[in-house]
FINUBA-551613 format. One record per residue (C-alpha): x negated, y negated, z; residue number from 1. Coordinates in steps of 0.001 Angstrom, whole numbers, plus 500000, padded with zeros to 6 digits. Example, Ala and Ser with C-alpha at 12.3 -4.5 7.8 and 13.67 -1.06 7.14 Angstrom:
<recs>
+--------+--------+--------+-----+
:      u :      v :      w :   k :
+--------+--------+--------+-----+
: 487700 : 504500 : 507800 :   1 :
: 486330 : 501060 : 507140 :   2 :
+--------+--------+--------+-----+
</recs>
This chain:
<recs>
+--------+--------+--------+-----+
:      u :      v :      w :   k :
+--------+--------+--------+-----+
: 514659 : 511339 : 505893 :   1 :
: 514235 : 510408 : 502243 :   2 :
: 512738 : 512991 : 499949 :   3 :
: 509859 : 512207 : 497598 :   4 :
: 511000 : 510826 : 494265 :   5 :
: 507920 : 511860 : 492306 :   6 :
: 506788 : 508304 : 491646 :   7 :
: 503572 : 508698 : 493654 :   8 :
: 501322 : 508164 : 490622 :   9 :
: 503197 : 505060 : 489549 :  10 :
: 503027 : 503573 : 493061 :  11 :
: 499327 : 504304 : 493416 :  12 :
: 498684 : 502676 : 490048 :  13 :
: 500704 : 499608 : 491051 :  14 :
: 498752 : 499349 : 494324 :  15 :
: 495447 : 499680 : 492441 :  16 :
: 496417 : 496994 : 489945 :  17 :
: 497625 : 494700 : 492743 :  18 :
: 494099 : 494905 : 494179 :  19 :
: 492585 : 494148 : 490743 :  20 :
: 490746 : 497468 : 490693 :  21 :
: 489919 : 499610 : 487706 :  22 :
: 490339 : 503355 : 487903 :  23 :
: 486556 : 503593 : 487832 :  24 :
: 486040 : 501238 : 490801 :  25 :
: 488707 : 502995 : 492852 :  26 :
: 487304 : 506416 : 492006 :  27 :
: 483813 : 505333 : 492991 :  28 :
: 485065 : 503862 : 496275 :  29 :
: 486717 : 507107 : 497376 :  30 :
: 484182 : 509444 : 495755 :  31 :
: 486320 : 511096 : 493071 :  32 :
: 486216 : 510873 : 489278 :  33 :
: 488019 : 508227 : 487265 :  34 :
: 489594 : 511064 : 485291 :  35 :
: 491115 : 512402 : 488514 :  36 :
: 492587 : 508957 : 489308 :  37 :
: 494056 : 508816 : 485781 :  38 :
: 495556 : 512289 : 486201 :  39 :
: 497205 : 511242 : 489470 :  40 :
: 498544 : 508000 : 487985 :  41 :
: 499890 : 509813 : 484932 :  42 :
: 501592 : 512491 : 487067 :  43 :
: 499415 : 515295 : 485715 :  44 :
: 498236 : 516230 : 489211 :  45 :
: 499104 : 515566 : 492834 :  46 :
: 496227 : 514478 : 495070 :  47 :
: 495209 : 516531 : 498065 :  48 :
: 496155 : 515166 : 501471 :  49 :
: 492546 : 514060 : 502042 :  50 :
: 492409 : 512170 : 498732 :  51 :
: 495832 : 510615 : 499320 :  52 :
: 494708 : 509381 : 502735 :  53 :
: 491520 : 507939 : 501227 :  54 :
: 493489 : 506216 : 498457 :  55 :
: 495990 : 504701 : 500863 :  56 :
: 493302 : 503517 : 503258 :  57 :
: 491252 : 501950 : 500496 :  58 :
: 494282 : 500326 : 498863 :  59 :
: 495672 : 499271 : 502261 :  60 :
: 499093 : 500820 : 501656 :  61 :
: 501061 : 503212 : 503830 :  62 :
: 501368 : 506843 : 502867 :  63 :
: 505119 : 506619 : 503551 :  64 :
: 505473 : 503802 : 501056 :  65 :
: 503497 : 505657 : 498401 :  66 :
: 505420 : 508906 : 498842 :  67 :
: 508897 : 507682 : 499787 :  68 :
: 508881 : 503960 : 498864 :  69 :
: 509874 : 502902 : 502361 :  70 :
: 508966 : 499223 : 502199 :  71 :
: 511437 : 496740 : 500791 :  72 :
: 510383 : 494132 : 498257 :  73 :
: 510600 : 491489 : 501001 :  74 :
: 508195 : 493415 : 503213 :  75 :
: 505798 : 493871 : 500307 :  76 :
: 505929 : 490176 : 499492 :  77 :
: 505307 : 489173 : 503101 :  78 :
: 502467 : 491691 : 503382 :  79 :
: 500792 : 490223 : 500286 :  80 :
: 501057 : 486729 : 501761 :  81 :
: 499732 : 487863 : 505135 :  82 :
: 496725 : 489485 : 503496 :  83 :
: 495654 : 486015 : 502344 :  84 :
: 495795 : 484469 : 505852 :  85 :
: 492910 : 483818 : 508204 :  86 :
: 492808 : 485478 : 511621 :  87 :
: 493900 : 482198 : 513232 :  88 :
: 496853 : 481891 : 510842 :  89 :
: 497849 : 485503 : 511548 :  90 :
: 497817 : 484860 : 515307 :  91 :
: 500045 : 481809 : 514818 :  92 :
: 502466 : 483752 : 512605 :  93 :
: 502601 : 486607 : 515115 :  94 :
: 503380 : 484205 : 517965 :  95 :
: 506077 : 482532 : 515861 :  96 :
: 507756 : 485857 : 515041 :  97 :
: 507610 : 487005 : 518650 :  98 :
: 509232 : 483724 : 519748 :  99 :
: 511948 : 484044 : 517106 : 100 :
: 512761 : 487556 : 518287 : 101 :
: 512822 : 486531 : 521953 : 102 :
: 515285 : 483695 : 521407 : 103 :
: 517517 : 485699 : 519117 : 104 :
: 516758 : 484046 : 515764 : 105 :
: 516504 : 487433 : 514073 : 106 :
: 520197 : 487763 : 513255 : 107 :
+--------+--------+--------+-----+
</recs>
């Protein structure tokens, strides 16, 4: 298992910016102060487990990725594209991937 690399604040900031959120909007959404968000992003404090969970849920990122940077750039890119798809498009993509894996096109 990878150990944390102390980039949690940087990753949370990147996730916030990717969602076009200000520190104030994010803080309001999860019921903390904007100052607290700034302190987390600037590595002055580490959020509690409850706050980290709230941040990750609101930003739609995994806790593993924020703490350990588990997702590759390819996965992040695909995830961003998928977030722009309609439910019908997502169902089609899922069926396509499942078919690819069944017929062995994953190698």
